[in-house]
C-alpha positions in Angstrom: 190.4 -3.7 19.5 190.8 0.1 19.3 187.7 2.2 19.5 187.7 6.0 19.1 184.8 8.2 20.2 183.1 10.2 17.4 184.3 13.5 18.9 187.9 12.3 19.2 188.0 12.8 23.0 188.3 9.2 24.1 190.4 6.2 22.8 189.5 2.7 24.1 191.7 -0.4 23.9 189.4 -3.4 24.6 189.8 -7.1 24.7 187.3 -10.0 25.2 187.7 -11.9 28.5 187.0 -15.7 28.7 183.8 -14.9 30.7 182.4 -12.9 27.8 182.9 -9.5 29.4 185.2 -6.9 27.9 188.1 -5.3 29.7 190.3 -2.4 28.6 191.7 1.0 29.0 190.0 4.3 28.3 192.3 7.3 27.5 190.6 10.7 27.7 192.1 13.7 26.0 191.9 15.6 29.2 191.1 13.0 31.9 194.0 10.6 31.7 193.7 6.8 31.6 191.6 4.3 33.5 191.1 0.6 33.4 187.5 -0.8 33.1 185.4 -3.9 32.9 182.2 -4.0 30.9 179.4 -6.5 30.6 179.1 -5.9 26.9 181.0 -8.3 24.7 183.9 -6.7 22.7 182.2 -7.1 19.3 179.2 -5.0 20.5 181.2 -2.2 22.1 180.4 1.4 21.1 181.2 4.7 22.7 180.3 5.4 25.4 181.3 2.1 26.9 179.3 1.2 30.0 181.6 0.2 32.9 180.6 -2.2 35.6 184.0 -1.7 37.3 186.7 0.8 36.8 189.9 2.3 38.3 190.6 5.9 39.3 192.1 7.8 36.4 195.9 8.3 36.2 197.5 11.3 34.7 199.7 10.8 31.6 202.6 10.3 31.6 202.2 7.5 34.1 204.9 5.3 35.7 204.4 1.6 35.9 204.2 1.6 39.7 201.4 4.2 39.5 199.0 2.0 37.5 195.9 0.8 39.4 195.0 -2.9 39.2 192.3 -3.0 36.5 194.4 -0.8 34.2 197.5 -3.0 34.8 195.5 -6.2 34.0 193.9 -4.6 30.9 197.4 -3.6 29.7 198.4 -7.3 29.9 195.3 -8.3 28.0 195.3 -6.0 25.0 197.8 -7.9 22.9 197.6 -6.2 19.5 197.6 -2.6 20.7 199.7 -3.0 23.8 202.7 -1.2 22.5 200.6 1.8 21.4 198.7 1.9 24.8 202.0 1.7 26.7 203.5 4.5 24.5 200.4 6.6 25.2 200.6 5.8 29.0 204.3 6.8 29.2 203.9 9.9 27.0 206.1 8.5 24.3 203.4 9.3 21.8 200.7 12.0 22.1 196.9 11.5 22.1 196.8 13.0 18.6 199.4 10.4 17.4 197.3 7.6 18.8 194.2 9.0 17.1 196.0 9.0 13.7 197.8 5.6 14.1 195.1 3.1 13.1 191.7 2.4 11.7 188.7 3.8 13.5 185.7 1.8 14.6 
């Protein structure tokens, strides 16, 4: 699931884990990207997402060997939006491109 903050400063890519928690990646317009885990199920997520665990933020563009563990795991879990998230991480597309690319929630 892709979630965009009302002020267009954050893009989240979220998936539901088997334990009912959500895991994903938050991209900030000026803060980079970080992986996170949330106790809130994916269907109930809204901005701002409450994190129970998270990585340090990486600057974009990021190299695969620079990705912290939660972000790396989340990238593997976000099946439908993985290519867009990878493109955003590597700088292949811009933050603005990702904002325009799909429906908002």
